[in-house]
Structures are given as C-alpha cells and as structure tokens.
MOPAC internal coordinates of N, CA, C and O (Angstrom, degrees):
PM7 1SCF
backbone

  N    0.0000 0     0.00 0     0.00 0    0    0    0
  C    1.4544 1     0.00 0     0.00 0    1    0    0
  C    1.5271 1   108.07 1     0.00 0    2    1    0
  O    1.2310 1   120.58 1   -48.13 1    3    2    1
  N    1.3076 1   116.51 1   131.87 1    3    2    1
  C    1.4563 1   119.85 1   179.09 1    5    3    2
  C    1.5288 1   110.35 1  -109.64 1    6    5    3
  O    1.2310 1   121.28 1   -26.50 1    7    6    5
  N    1.3266 1   115.16 1   153.50 1    7    6    5
  C    1.4627 1   122.36 1  -179.93 1    9    7    6
  C    1.5244 1   108.60 1  -148.02 1   10    9    7
  O    1.2310 1   120.79 1   -17.55 1   11   10    9
  N    1.3280 1   116.09 1   162.45 1   11   10    9
  C    1.4626 1   121.38 1  -178.56 1   13   11   10
  C    1.5289 1   110.46 1   -83.19 1   14   13   11
  O    1.2310 1   120.55 1   -53.30 1   15   14   13
  N    1.3321 1   116.55 1   126.70 1   15   14   13
  C    1.4576 1   121.93 1   176.16 1   17   15   14
  C    1.5300 1   108.50 1   -95.14 1   18   17   15
  O    1.2310 1   120.51 1   -55.92 1   19   18   17
  N    1.3144 1   116.62 1   124.08 1   19   18   17
  C    1.4647 1   121.83 1  -177.16 1   21   19   18
  C    1.5311 1   110.80 1   -70.22 1   22   21   19
  O    1.2310 1   119.98 1   142.02 1   23   22   21
  N    1.3334 1   117.65 1   -37.98 1   23   22   21
  C    1.4676 1   120.52 1  -179.60 1   25   23   22
  C    1.5237 1   111.91 1   -69.32 1   26   25   23
  O    1.2310 1   120.50 1   133.83 1   27   26   25
  N    1.3489 1   116.65 1   -46.17 1   27   26   25
  C    1.4693 1   121.33 1  -177.97 1   29   27   26
  C    1.5346 1   112.27 1   -80.40 1   30   29   27
  O    1.2310 1   120.48 1   162.87 1   31   30   29
  N    1.3300 1   116.70 1   -17.13 1   31   30   29
  C    1.4603 1   124.01 1  -179.03 1   33   31   30
  C    1.5306 1   112.51 1    57.73 1   34   33   31
  O    1.2310 1   121.18 1  -137.93 1   35   34   33
  N    1.3462 1   115.34 1    42.07 1   35   34   33
  C    1.4650 1   120.72 1   176.06 1   37   35   34
  C    1.5202 1   109.35 1  -158.40 1   38   37   35
  O    1.2310 1   121.06 1   -12.93 1   39   38   37
  N    1.3444 1   115.58 1   167.07 1   39   38   37
  C    1.4604 1   120.50 1   177.28 1   41   39   38
  C    1.5153 1   109.20 1   -79.89 1   42   41   39
  O    1.2310 1   121.03 1   -43.22 1   43   42   41
  N    1.3199 1   115.64 1   136.78 1   43   42   41
  C    1.4714 1   122.04 1  -179.11 1   45   43   42
  C    1.5176 1   109.57 1  -132.43 1   46   45   43
  O    1.2310 1   120.69 1   -25.89 1   47   46   45
  N    1.3221 1   116.28 1   154.11 1   47   46   45
  C    1.4610 1   122.24 1   173.10 1   49   47   46
  C    1.5259 1   107.86 1   -76.89 1   50   49   47
  O    1.2310 1   120.06 1   -51.64 1   51   50   49
  N    1.3376 1   117.50 1   128.36 1   51   50   49
  C    1.4594 1   121.80 1  -177.86 1   53   51   50
  C    1.5233 1   111.65 1   -67.59 1   54   53   51
  O    1.2310 1   121.23 1   -40.34 1   55   54   53
  N    1.3153 1   115.24 1   139.66 1   55   54   53
  C    1.4602 1   122.28 1   175.14 1   57   55   54
  C    1.5276 1   107.05 1  -104.54 1   58   57   55
  O    1.2310 1   119.69 1   -40.16 1   59   58   57
  N    1.3145 1   118.19 1   139.84 1   59   58   57
  C    1.4752 1   123.54 1  -178.55 1   61   59   58
  C    1.5320 1   111.50 1    56.17 1   62   61   59
  O    1.2310 1   120.30 1  -136.40 1   63   62   61
  N    1.3282 1   117.04 1    43.60 1   63   62   61
  C    1.4654 1   121.60 1  -177.88 1   65   63   62
  C    1.5205 1   110.92 1   -71.42 1   66   65   63
  O    1.2310 1   120.97 1   -41.00 1   67   66   65
  N    1.3364 1   115.76 1   139.00 1   67   66   65
  C    1.4539 1   121.24 1   176.25 1   69   67   66
  C    1.5218 1   109.20 1  -142.04 1   70   69   67
  O    1.2310 1   121.11 1   -35.53 1   71   70   69
  N    1.3304 1   115.48 1   144.47 1   71   70   69
  C    1.4554 1   120.35 1   179.90 1   73   71   70
  C    1.5176 1   108.80 1   -82.90 1   74   73   71
  O    1.2310 1   120.60 1   -48.95 1   75   74   73
  N    1.3390 1   116.45 1   131.05 1   75   74   73
  C    1.4584 1   122.53 1   179.44 1   77   75   74
  C    1.5264 1   109.31 1  -129.35 1   78   77   75
  O    1.2310 1   120.67 1   -14.18 1   79   78   77
  N    1.3230 1   116.33 1   165.82 1   79   78   77
  C    1.4569 1   121.58 1   176.31 1   81   79   78
  C    1.5187 1   107.92 1  -115.70 1   82   81   79
  O    1.2310 1   120.51 1   -51.39 1   83   82   81
  N    1.3375 1   116.63 1   128.61 1   83   82   81
  C    1.4570 1   120.81 1   179.72 1   85   83   82
  C    1.5313 1   110.03 1   -75.59 1   86   85   83
  O    1.2310 1   120.65 1    -9.63 1   87   86   85
  N    1.3310 1   116.37 1   170.37 1   87   86   85
  C    1.4669 1   121.61 1  -178.72 1   89   87   86
  C    1.5270 1   112.27 1   -58.42 1   90   89   87
  O    1.2310 1   120.03 1   146.10 1   91   90   89
  N    1.3424 1   117.55 1   -33.90 1   91   90   89
  C    1.4638 1   120.45 1  -178.99 1   93   91   90
  C    1.5326 1   112.25 1   -84.27 1   94   93   91
  O    1.2310 1   119.54 1  -177.03 1   95   94   93
  N    1.3455 1   118.47 1     2.97 1   95   94   93
  C    1.4502 1   122.20 1   175.21 1   97   95   94
  C    1.5195 1   115.42 1    95.69 1   98   97   95
  O    1.2310 1   120.00 1   173.21 1   99   98   97
  N    1.3243 1   117.61 1    -6.79 1   99   98   97
  C    1.4640 1   120.24 1  -179.83 1  101   99   98
  C    1.5289 1   111.11 1   -78.30 1  102  101   99
  O    1.2310 1   120.32 1   -34.61 1  103  102  101
  N    1.3331 1   117.00 1   145.39 1  103  102  101
  C    1.4659 1   120.19 1   179.00 1  105  103  102
  C    1.5297 1   111.74 1   -78.84 1  106  105  103
  O    1.2310 1   120.94 1   -28.92 1  107  106  105
  N    1.3276 1   115.80 1   151.08 1  107  106  105
  C    1.4607 1   121.27 1   178.64 1  109  107  106
  C    1.5291 1   108.76 1  -151.19 1  110  109  107
  O    1.2310 1   120.65 1   -18.25 1  111  110  109
  N    1.3342 1   116.37 1   161.75 1  111  110  109
  C    1.4586 1   122.20 1   174.73 1  113  111  110
  C    1.5150 1   107.69 1  -112.33 1  114  113  111
  O    1.2310 1   120.54 1   -43.10 1  115  114  113
  N    1.3304 1   116.56 1   136.90 1  115  114  113
  C    1.4504 1   122.44 1  -178.07 1  117  115  114
  C    1.5209 1   107.79 1  -126.59 1  118  117  115
  O    1.2310 1   120.29 1   -46.30 1  119  118  117
  N    1.3407 1   117.06 1   133.70 1  119  118  117
  C    1.4534 1   120.62 1  -179.55 1  121  119  118
  C    1.5148 1   112.04 1  -161.51 1  122  121  119
  O    1.2310 1   120.64 1    17.22 1  123  122  121
  N    1.3278 1   116.38 1  -162.78 1  123  122  121
  C    1.4676 1   122.52 1  -178.64 1  125  123  122
  C    1.5249 1   110.03 1  -127.73 1  126  125  123
  O    1.2310 1   120.89 1   -28.31 1  127  126  125
  N    1.3303 1   115.90 1   151.69 1  127  126  125
  C    1.4652 1   122.05 1   175.01 1  129  127  126
  C    1.5359 1   107.85 1   -74.45 1  130  129  127
  O    1.2310 1   119.51 1   -49.29 1  131  130  129
  N    1.3364 1   118.55 1   130.71 1  131  130  129
  C    1.4618 1   120.31 1  -178.43 1  133  131  130
  C    1.5327 1   113.28 1   -68.79 1  134  133  131
  O    1.2310 1   119.64 1   157.87 1  135  134  133
  N    1.3272 1   118.30 1   -22.13 1  135  134  133
  C    1.4691 1   121.57 1  -176.99 1  137  135  134
  C    1.5291 1   113.03 1   -90.18 1  138  137  135
  O    1.2310 1   120.20 1   128.98 1  139  138  137
  N    1.3557 1   117.22 1   -51.02 1  139  138  137
  C    1.4682 1   119.66 1  -173.83 1  141  139  138
  C    1.5256 1   113.48 1  -109.18 1  142  141  139
  O    1.2310 1   119.39 1   166.29 1  143  142  141
  N    1.3389 1   118.77 1   -13.71 1  143  142  141
  C    1.4559 1   121.61 1   177.49 1  145  143  142
  C    1.5205 1   115.06 1    85.11 1  146  145  143
  O    1.2310 1   119.80 1  -174.65 1  147  146  145
  N    1.3243 1   117.99 1     5.35 1  147  146  145
  C    1.4509 1   121.94 1   179.13 1  149  147  146
  C    1.5323 1   109.99 1   -68.54 1  150  149  147
  O    1.2310 1   120.32 1   -34.03 1  151  150  149
  N    1.3249 1   117.00 1   145.97 1  151  150  149
  C    1.4494 1   121.26 1   178.25 1  153  151  150
  C    1.5096 1   111.20 1   -69.11 1  154  153  151
  O    1.2310 1   120.54 1   -46.67 1  155  154  153
  N    1.3457 1   116.58 1   133.33 1  155  154  153
  C    1.4595 1   122.79 1   177.81 1  157  155  154
  C    1.5218 1   109.52 1  -114.48 1  158  157  155
  O    1.2310 1   120.50 1   -33.65 1  159  158  157
  N    1.3202 1   116.66 1   146.35 1  159  158  157
  C    1.4456 1   122.13 1  -177.11 1  161  159  158
  C    1.5198 1   107.94 1  -140.80 1  162  161  159
  O    1.2310 1   120.08 1   -47.99 1  163  162  161
  N    1.3307 1   117.45 1   132.01 1  163  162  161
  C    1.4632 1   121.18 1   179.39 1  165  163  162
  C    1.5162 1   108.80 1  -134.12 1  166  165  163
  O    1.2310 1   120.27 1   -58.91 1  167  166  165
  N    1.3326 1   117.10 1   121.09 1  167  166  165
  C    1.4602 1   122.03 1   178.86 1  169  167  166
  C    1.5275 1   108.43 1   -81.29 1  170  169  167
  O    1.2310 1   120.56 1   -49.06 1  171  170  169
  N    1.3280 1   116.54 1   130.94 1  171  170  169
  C    1.4609 1   122.51 1  -178.17 1  173  171  170
  C    1.5149 1   110.62 1   -97.25 1  174  173  171
  O    1.2310 1   120.75 1   -17.49 1  175  174  173
  N    1.3307 1   116.17 1   162.51 1  175  174  173
  C    1.4537 1   120.44 1   177.79 1  177  175  174
  C    1.5279 1   109.74 1   -76.70 1  178  177  175
  O    1.2310 1   120.76 1   -30.13 1  179  178  177
  N    1.3102 1   116.15 1   149.87 1  179  178  177
  C    1.4599 1   121.88 1  -177.22 1  181  179  178
  C    1.5231 1   110.48 1   -73.04 1  182  181  179
  O    1.2310 1   119.91 1   135.84 1  183  182  181
  N    1.3108 1   117.78 1   -44.16 1  183  182  181
  C    1.4611 1   121.05 1  -174.23 1  185  183  182
  C    1.4261 1   111.17 1   -95.53 1  186  185  183
  O    1.2310 1   120.10 1   180.00 1  187  186  185

C-alpha cells in the first residue's frame, strides 16, 4: 500500500503497514515512510 509522505513530497510504499479502524468506523492503513520514518496514513474506501 502506498501513501503520500509530506516530508519527502512523494508517494512511498508503506513500511510496517497495518489496518486500523478510525473513531468514525472507517477503515484506514497506518505505516511508516521507508526513507525518513515519518508516519503515513491512508483512508480506505468503505465498500
């Protein structure tokens, strides 16, 4: 799963990605940038 890294200003493949559920019940993926280590977050579609 890839997500946009704000520090690197480009899309990166998530490292240590895990599926989580947000407070409103929607699914999301949470991981780290492989280059700088910044936290990455990607909201997934419900259906």
